C-alpha positions as CSV (number, residue, x, y, z in Angstrom):
1,M,49.4,-6.2,25.3
2,K,52.1,-4.3,23.3
3,E,52.2,-0.5,23.3
4,L,50.6,0.9,20.2
5,P,52.9,2.5,17.6
6,V,52.6,6.3,17.3
7,F,50.5,7.5,14.4
8,K,51.5,11.1,13.5
9,Y,48.2,11.9,11.8
10,H,45.9,9.8,14.1
11,P,47.3,10.0,17.6
12,N,44.4,8.2,19.4
13,P,43.0,5.5,17.1
14,I,41.5,3.5,20.0
15,E,39.5,6.5,21.3
16,T,38.3,7.3,17.7
17,K,37.3,3.6,17.3
18,S,39.5,2.8,14.4
19,F,41.0,0.0,16.5
20,H,39.0,-2.5,18.6
21,Y,40.0,-4.9,21.3
22,G,39.6,-8.6,20.8
23,K,41.5,-11.7,19.8
24,E,42.0,-11.7,16.0
25,T,44.6,-12.9,13.5
26,C,46.2,-10.1,11.5
27,N,45.5,-10.7,7.8
28,C,49.0,-9.3,6.9
29,C,51.5,-10.8,9.3
30,G,49.4,-13.8,10.4
31,K,50.1,-13.2,14.1
32,E,47.4,-13.1,16.8
33,T,46.6,-9.6,18.0
34,D,44.5,-8.3,20.9
35,I,43.8,-5.0,19.1
36,Y,42.9,-4.8,15.5
37,Y,41.9,-2.3,12.8
38,Q,38.2,-1.9,11.9
39,A,38.0,1.2,9.7
40,P,38.2,1.8,5.9
41,F,40.8,0.2,3.7
42,Y,40.8,0.8,0.0
43,G,42.6,-2.1,-1.7
44,D,42.4,-5.0,-4.0
45,R,41.2,-7.5,-1.3
46,E,38.9,-7.6,1.7
47,I,40.5,-7.5,5.1
48,S,38.9,-8.5,8.3
49,A,41.6,-7.5,10.8
50,L,45.0,-5.8,10.7
51,C,47.4,-5.3,13.7
52,P,48.5,-1.7,14.3
53,F,52.1,-2.7,13.6
54,C,51.4,-3.8,10.0
55,I,49.7,-0.5,9.4
56,S,52.4,1.7,11.0
57,N,55.3,0.1,9.1
58,G,53.4,0.1,5.8
59,K,53.4,-3.6,5.2
60,A,49.6,-3.9,5.1
61,A,49.2,-1.2,2.4
62,E,52.0,-2.9,0.4
63,E,50.7,-6.4,0.9
64,F,47.1,-5.6,0.0
65,K,47.9,-2.9,-2.6
66,G,45.8,-0.2,-1.0
67,V,45.5,2.8,1.3
68,F,43.8,3.6,4.6
69,V,43.0,7.1,3.6
70,E,42.0,8.3,0.1
71,I,43.0,11.8,-0.8
72,N,42.5,14.2,-3.7
73,E,45.2,16.6,-2.6
74,N,48.5,16.6,-4.4
75,T,50.1,19.7,-3.1
76,I,51.5,18.0,0.0
77,N,54.9,16.4,-0.2
78,D,55.2,12.7,-1.2
79,K,56.5,11.7,2.2
80,A,53.5,13.1,4.1
81,I,51.1,11.6,1.5
82,N,52.8,8.2,2.0
83,E,52.6,8.5,5.8
84,L,48.9,9.4,5.8
85,T,47.6,7.0,3.1
86,K,49.8,3.9,3.8
87,K,50.8,4.1,7.4
88,T,47.9,5.9,9.2
89,P,44.7,4.3,10.3
90,G,41.7,5.9,8.7
91,Y,38.4,6.8,10.4
92,C,34.8,6.0,9.8
93,G,32.9,8.9,8.4
94,S,29.2,9.2,7.6
95,L,29.9,9.7,3.9
96,D,33.6,9.8,3.4
97,E,36.8,10.2,5.3
98,T,38.1,13.6,4.1
99,W,41.4,14.5,5.8
100,L,41.9,18.2,6.5
101,I,45.0,20.2,5.7
102,H,46.4,23.3,7.5
103,C,49.9,25.0,7.4
104,D,50.7,22.9,4.3
105,D,50.4,19.6,6.0
106,F,47.8,17.1,6.9
107,C,46.2,17.6,10.3
108,S,45.9,15.0,13.1
109,F,42.4,13.5,13.5
110,H,40.9,13.7,17.0
111,G,37.5,12.0,16.6
112,N,33.9,12.6,16.0
113,V,32.1,15.6,17.5
114,N,28.6,14.3,18.4
115,N,27.6,17.2,20.8
116,S,28.5,20.8,21.1
117,D,30.5,20.5,24.3
118,I,33.9,20.2,22.5
119,I,33.1,23.1,20.2
120,I,32.2,25.3,23.1
121,E,35.3,24.2,25.1
122,K,37.7,24.8,22.2
123,M,35.9,27.8,20.6
124,N,38.9,30.1,20.8
125,D,41.3,27.5,19.5
126,F,39.8,27.0,16.1
127,A,41.7,28.3,13.1
128,D,38.5,29.6,11.3
129,L,35.3,27.9,12.6
130,K,33.0,30.1,10.6
131,N,34.7,29.0,7.3
132,D,34.7,25.4,8.4
133,I,30.9,25.3,8.8
134,E,29.7,27.8,6.1
135,D,28.5,25.2,3.6
136,I,26.1,23.6,6.1
137,C,25.4,26.0,8.9
138,N,24.4,29.7,8.9
139,S,26.2,30.5,12.2
140,I,28.1,29.0,15.1
141,E,24.8,29.0,17.0
142,D,23.2,27.0,14.1
143,L,26.1,24.5,14.3
144,I,25.6,24.0,18.0
145,V,21.9,23.3,17.6
146,K,22.4,21.0,14.6
147,I,25.1,19.0,16.3
148,D,23.1,18.6,19.5
149,N,20.0,17.5,17.5
150,R,22.2,15.0,15.5
151,E,21.4,16.7,12.2
152,I,25.1,16.9,11.4
153,V,28.2,15.2,12.6
154,G,31.6,16.8,13.0
155,Y,35.1,15.5,12.7
156,L,37.8,17.3,14.8
157,F,41.3,17.8,13.4
158,Q,44.3,19.7,14.8
159,C,47.1,21.4,12.8
160,L,50.4,19.8,13.8
161,H,52.2,23.1,13.3
162,C,50.1,26.0,14.7
163,K,48.0,23.7,17.0
164,K,44.7,25.3,15.9
165,Y,41.6,23.1,15.5
166,L,39.6,22.6,12.4
167,L,36.2,21.1,12.1
168,R,34.8,19.1,9.1
169,I,31.0,18.7,9.2
170,E,28.5,16.8,7.1
171,V,24.8,16.0,7.3
172,Y,24.3,13.0,9.5
173,H,23.3,9.8,7.6
174,Y,21.9,7.0,9.6
């Protein structure tokens, strides 16, 4: 198996389950791959499998006239927007795949938070956890209870510049 390309905004796409192992044919380059993309793609055609290389070089987004991440933010520079939307594997969210921003750049995605262990472990490394959770939780203690009871799901991001963590949460939908 080839080594995966580096994705600036999604450094561990296997761990976050955006890529899966198995023999598939890439819909873009037509080559057989043993790791393929299985997360959102917003384009003009359905895709069943994409190799990581067609994502990282932008060929898949160009070929299928789409993006891997939809954004509503236009204050970030065009180079970063292109890198995130057309050359970065997305992630599967409960409702949507909002990508967080900090220090005037997109953050890197580090996966779902399905229990409070990671929050407790990184408690002092968050940029502003109280602000991150204020729309859904009354306190950090409330966050911990709701995550452990699977009432909410969290998505962990890290700022590429100051290295602080950010948490996006939403009510869990089955």
